[in-house]
C-alpha positions in Angstrom: 24.2 3.7 27.5 22.0 0.6 27.3 21.7 0.9 23.6 25.3 1.7 22.8 25.4 -1.0 20.1 22.8 1.0 18.1 24.8 4.2 18.4 27.8 2.2 17.1 25.8 0.9 14.2 24.6 4.5 13.5 28.2 5.7 13.3 29.3 2.9 11.0 26.3 3.5 8.8 26.9 7.3 8.6 30.6 6.8 7.9 29.8 4.2 5.2 27.3 6.5 3.5 29.7 9.4 3.5 32.5 7.2 2.2 30.3 5.9 -0.7 28.8 9.2 -1.5 30.4 12.4 0.1 27.3 14.5 -0.8 24.7 12.1 0.6 23.9 13.9 3.8 24.2 17.3 2.1 21.4 16.2 -0.3 19.4 14.7 2.5 19.5 18.0 4.5 17.8 19.8 1.6 14.0 20.2 1.6 12.3 16.9 1.0 10.3 16.7 -2.3 8.8 13.2 -2.4 6.4 12.1 -5.2 4.8 9.4 -3.1 2.8 9.1 0.1 3.0 5.5 1.5 0.2 4.4 3.9 1.4 1.1 5.2 1.5 -1.3 8.1 3.6 -0.7 11.1 5.1 -4.2 10.7 8.9 -3.9 11.2 9.6 -6.1 8.1 7.8 -3.7 5.7 9.7 -0.4 5.3 8.7 1.7 2.3 12.1 2.9 1.2 13.7 -0.6 1.3 10.7 -2.2 -0.4 10.8 0.4 -3.2 14.5 0.6 -3.4 14.5 4.4 -2.9 16.7 6.7 -0.8 15.3 8.6 2.2 13.5 11.7 1.0 11.7 10.0 -1.8 8.7 8.7 0.1 6.5 10.4 2.7 5.3 7.7 5.1 2.4 7.0 7.4 2.2 3.6 9.1 -0.2 2.0 11.6 -1.5 -1.4 12.6 -2.9 -3.2 9.5 -2.6 0.0 7.3 -6.0 1.2 8.3 -7.6 4.4 7.2 -9.9 5.9 9.9 -11.6 9.3 9.2 -11.1 10.1 12.9 -7.4 9.4 12.8 -5.9 12.9 13.1 -2.4 11.7 12.5 -3.3 10.2 9.2 -5.4 13.1 8.1 -2.6 15.6 9.0 -0.1 13.5 7.1 -2.5 13.3 4.1 -3.1 17.1 4.1 0.6 18.0 4.4 1.5 15.5 1.7 -1.0 16.9 -0.8 -1.0 20.6 0.1 2.6 21.2 1.1 4.6 18.5 -0.6 2.3 18.1 -3.7 2.8 14.3 -3.9 1.3 12.8 -7.0 0.8 9.2 -5.8 -0.8 7.8 -2.6 0.1 4.2 -2.1 -2.0 2.1 0.3 0.2 -0.9 0.8 -0.7 -3.9 3.0 1.2 -7.2 3.3 0.6 -10.9 3.4 0.8 -12.5 6.8 -0.3 -9.2 8.6 -0.7 -9.8 12.3 -3.4 -7.1 12.6 -5.5 -8.7 9.8 -4.9 -12.2 11.4 -6.3 -10.8 14.7 -9.4 -9.5 12.9 -10.0 -13.1 11.7 -9.8 -14.5 15.3 -11.8 -14.2 18.5 -9.3 -12.5 20.8 -10.4 -9.0 21.8 -8.9 -6.1 23.8 -10.3 -2.6 24.0 -7.8 -0.5 22.0 -6.4 -2.8 19.3 -9.8 -4.2 18.4 -11.4 -0.8 18.4 -8.8 0.0 15.7 -9.5 -3.1 13.8 -13.3 -3.1 14.2 -14.2 -2.1 10.6 -12.2 -5.1 9.3 -13.7 -7.4 12.0 -17.2 -6.3 11.0 -16.4 -6.8 7.3 -15.2 -10.3 8.0 -18.3 -11.2 9.9 -20.5 -9.9 7.2 -18.8 -12.1 4.6 -18.1 -15.1 6.8 -19.6 -17.5 4.2 -17.2 -16.2 1.6 -14.2 -16.8 3.8 -15.4 -20.1 5.1 -15.5 -21.4 1.5 -11.7 -20.8 1.0 -9.5 -23.8 1.3 -7.7 -23.1 4.6 -6.7 -20.5 7.2 -3.8 -19.2 5.1 -6.0 -18.6 2.1 -8.5 -16.7 4.3 -5.7 -14.6 5.8 -4.3 -13.8 2.3 -7.7 -12.9 1.0 -8.6 -10.6 3.9 -5.2 -8.9 3.6 -6.0 -8.1 -0.1 -9.5 -6.9 0.7 -8.2 -4.7 3.5 -6.1 -2.8 0.9 -9.1 -2.4 -1.3 -11.2 -1.2 1.6 -8.6 1.3 2.8 -8.0 2.6 -0.8 -11.7 3.5 -1.0 -11.6 5.2 2.4 -8.6 7.4 1.6 -10.0 8.3 -1.8 -13.3 9.4 -0.1 -11.6 11.9 2.2 -12.4 15.5 1.6 -8.6 16.1 1.5 -8.2 13.9 -1.6 -11.5 15.1 -3.2 -10.2 18.7 -2.8 -6.9 17.9 -4.5 -8.8 16.4 -7.5 -11.2 19.3 -7.6 -8.4 21.8 -8.0 -6.8 19.7 -10.8 -3.9 18.4 -8.8 -2.4 15.3 -10.5 -3.0 12.5 -8.0 -3.2 8.7 -8.3 -4.3 6.5 -5.5 -2.9 2.9 -5.6 -3.7 -0.3 -3.8 -0.7 -2.6 -3.4 0.2 -5.6 -1.3 3.7 -6.8 -0.3 4.8 -10.4 -0.1 7.1 -10.8 2.9 8.1 -14.3 1.7 9.3 -13.1 -1.8 9.9 -9.4 -1.5 7.5 -8.6 -4.4 4.8 -5.9 -4.5 1.5 -6.8 -6.2 -1.2 -4.5 -7.5 -4.5 -5.3 -5.8 -6.4 -2.4 -7.3 -5.7 -0.4 -10.5 -4.9 3.2 -9.7 -7.6 5.8 -9.7 -7.0 9.5 -10.6 -10.3 11.2 -10.2 -13.5 11.3 -8.1 -15.4 9.9 -11.1 -13.0 6.9 -11.2 -13.4 6.4 -7.5 -17.2 6.5 -7.8 -17.0 3.9 -10.5 -15.2 1.4 -8.4 -17.1 -1.7 -7.4 -18.2 -1.7 -3.7 -16.0 -3.5 -1.2 -18.8 -5.9 -0.7 -18.7 -6.7 -4.5 -15.0 -7.2 -4.2 -15.5 -9.8 -1.5 -17.6 -12.0 -3.8 -15.7 -11.4 -7.0 -12.0 -11.9 -6.3 -9.2 -10.9 -8.7 -5.6 -12.1 -8.7 -3.1 -9.4 -7.7 -0.4 -8.6 -10.3 3.3 -8.3 -9.5 5.9 -6.6 -11.8 7.2 -10.1 -12.5 3.8 -11.2 -13.8 3.4 -8.0 -15.8 6.8 -8.6 -17.5 6.0 -12.2 -18.2 2.6 -11.2 -19.7 4.2 -8.5 -21.8 6.8 -10.9 -23.1 4.1 -13.5 -23.9 2.0 -10.8 -25.7 5.0 -9.7 -27.7 5.8 -13.3 -28.8 2.2 -13.9 -29.6 1.9 -10.7 -31.7 5.1 -11.6 -33.6 3.8 -15.1 -34.3 0.5 -13.6 -35.6 0.9 -9.9 -36.4 -2.4 -9.5 -38.1 -4.1 -10.0 -34.7 -1.9 -7.5 -32.8 -4.4 -4.6 -33.1 -7.2 -6.7 -31.8 -5.3 -7.7 -28.7 -4.8 -4.1 -27.8 
């Protein structure tokens, strides 16, 4: 076979897994029960289980070019419905990544029928806010900013689907998260605080407001550093600890 080397790698991988954990495939064969639905980019460098450090079976995944959410995308809607109604996931993670080729294309002028039809909402958003992007220091900053805004846009779109609204209406615990992954350092950053209700979604600033009022995404490293700083600060001045909370 032309791809014999991949079959060989598969055999080595399966044997290694069994050697390290004899029950691994027995457990994998059981019914999946993930807590997370990951809506991410199809980029080959950004795989949910690896990024999150989780075994297969822990994350239900839907990926496409530039982690877009289209209300006409039957694949995404079917995944979303199955994740919420059958698997009862409690977290939807919309995760983009810096350096996204799809987002870069939306910033440029190259156009083809299918890919650019897919990216058109992002293209139109960029055109609408060209002055905002033009004011950024260079092309890399513009790409980074549009990657972040794209996550915020798609979070709002998935949270507005009747499927998600129905889950909230029946009292199903469900958080929708907006994250971005740094290919250059392997860290996930929070672009948008999680929302857990229709009221919280309706209280979000519009995506147009987000374009003109940027906020810096937070990684776990930054969270840890901030927590350590706050703890040191409170210890130095304990009388002010309650005020900082």
